C-alpha positions as CSV (number, residue, x, y, z in Angstrom):
1,X,-71.6,-20.0,-37.2
2,X,-68.4,-20.8,-35.4
3,X,-66.6,-18.0,-37.3
4,X,-69.2,-15.4,-36.4
5,X,-69.3,-16.5,-32.7
6,X,-65.5,-16.4,-32.5
7,X,-65.5,-12.9,-34.0
8,X,-68.1,-11.8,-31.6
9,X,-66.1,-13.1,-28.6
10,X,-62.9,-11.5,-29.7
11,X,-64.4,-8.1,-30.7
12,X,-66.6,-8.0,-27.6
13,X,-63.7,-8.8,-25.3
14,X,-61.5,-6.1,-26.8
15,X,-64.1,-3.5,-26.8
16,X,-65.2,-4.4,-23.3
17,X,-61.6,-4.2,-21.9
18,X,-61.1,-0.8,-23.6
19,X,-64.4,0.6,-22.2
20,X,-63.7,-0.9,-18.8
21,X,-60.2,0.6,-18.6
22,X,-61.5,4.0,-19.8
23,X,-64.2,4.0,-17.2
24,X,-61.7,3.0,-14.5
25,X,-59.3,5.8,-15.4
26,X,-62.0,8.5,-15.4
27,X,-64.0,7.2,-12.5
28,X,-61.3,6.2,-10.1
29,X,-58.5,8.7,-11.0
30,X,-56.2,6.1,-12.3
31,X,-55.8,3.9,-9.2
32,X,-54.4,0.6,-10.5
33,X,-56.6,-1.8,-8.6
34,X,-59.8,0.0,-9.6
35,X,-58.7,0.3,-13.2
36,X,-57.9,-3.4,-13.3
37,X,-61.2,-4.3,-11.7
38,X,-63.1,-2.2,-14.3
39,X,-61.1,-3.8,-17.1
40,X,-62.0,-7.2,-15.9
41,X,-65.6,-6.2,-15.5
42,X,-65.5,-4.8,-19.1
43,X,-64.0,-8.1,-20.3
44,X,-66.8,-10.1,-18.8
45,X,-69.5,-7.8,-20.1
46,X,-67.9,-7.7,-23.5
47,X,-67.6,-11.5,-23.7
48,X,-71.3,-11.9,-22.8
49,X,-72.4,-9.2,-25.3
50,X,-70.1,-10.5,-28.1
51,X,-71.4,-14.1,-27.5
52,X,-75.0,-12.9,-27.8
53,X,-74.4,-10.8,-30.9
54,X,-72.2,-13.5,-32.5
55,X,-74.8,-16.2,-32.0
56,X,-77.6,-14.1,-33.3
57,X,-75.5,-13.2,-36.3
58,X,-75.2,-16.9,-37.0
59,X,-79.0,-17.1,-37.5
60,X,-79.0,-14.8,-40.5
61,X,-79.8,-16.1,-44.0
62,X,-76.7,-17.3,-45.9
63,X,-75.3,-15.2,-48.6
64,X,-76.8,-15.6,-52.1
65,X,-75.3,-18.6,-53.7
66,X,-74.2,-20.0,-50.4
67,X,-77.5,-21.7,-49.4
68,X,-77.4,-25.4,-48.6
69,X,-78.6,-27.6,-51.5
70,X,-79.2,-31.2,-52.3
71,X,-77.2,-30.9,-55.5
72,X,-73.7,-29.4,-56.0
73,X,-74.8,-27.0,-58.7
74,X,-78.6,-26.5,-58.5
75,X,-78.8,-24.0,-61.3
76,X,-77.0,-26.2,-63.8
77,X,-79.9,-28.6,-63.9
78,X,-82.8,-27.8,-66.4
79,X,-85.9,-26.5,-64.9
80,X,-88.9,-28.8,-64.3
81,X,-91.7,-28.3,-66.8
82,X,-94.9,-27.0,-65.3
83,X,-97.9,-29.1,-65.4
84,X,-100.9,-27.5,-67.2
85,X,-104.5,-28.3,-66.5
86,X,-106.3,-29.9,-69.5
87,X,-108.5,-27.5,-71.5
88,X,-112.0,-27.2,-70.1
89,X,-115.2,-27.0,-72.1
90,X,-115.1,-23.3,-72.5
91,X,-111.5,-23.3,-73.6
92,X,-110.5,-22.0,-77.0
93,X,-111.0,-24.7,-79.7
94,X,-112.3,-27.3,-77.2
95,X,-116.0,-26.9,-78.2
96,X,-115.5,-27.2,-82.0
97,X,-115.7,-30.6,-83.5
98,X,-112.5,-31.7,-85.1
């Protein structure tokens, strides 16, 4: 979960800064203060969005074979035999005297 959250923070902040600077350049004709303010706003929004997406990504099911288990190699142990119900009165061969 930490890896996905960290990835979300980094990617969200980079994308947020890029979008903020692009909006600042187009909306404010390249004025340095306005572009910087838009970049900071994009950074904050990107961090929040990346945090949310990264934390939700941590809730996904683990990859096949990466599930938590009580044994180190659960498939190496033999399967448990299934219990069968005893044959009832109408079962094949049960009503014939032996």
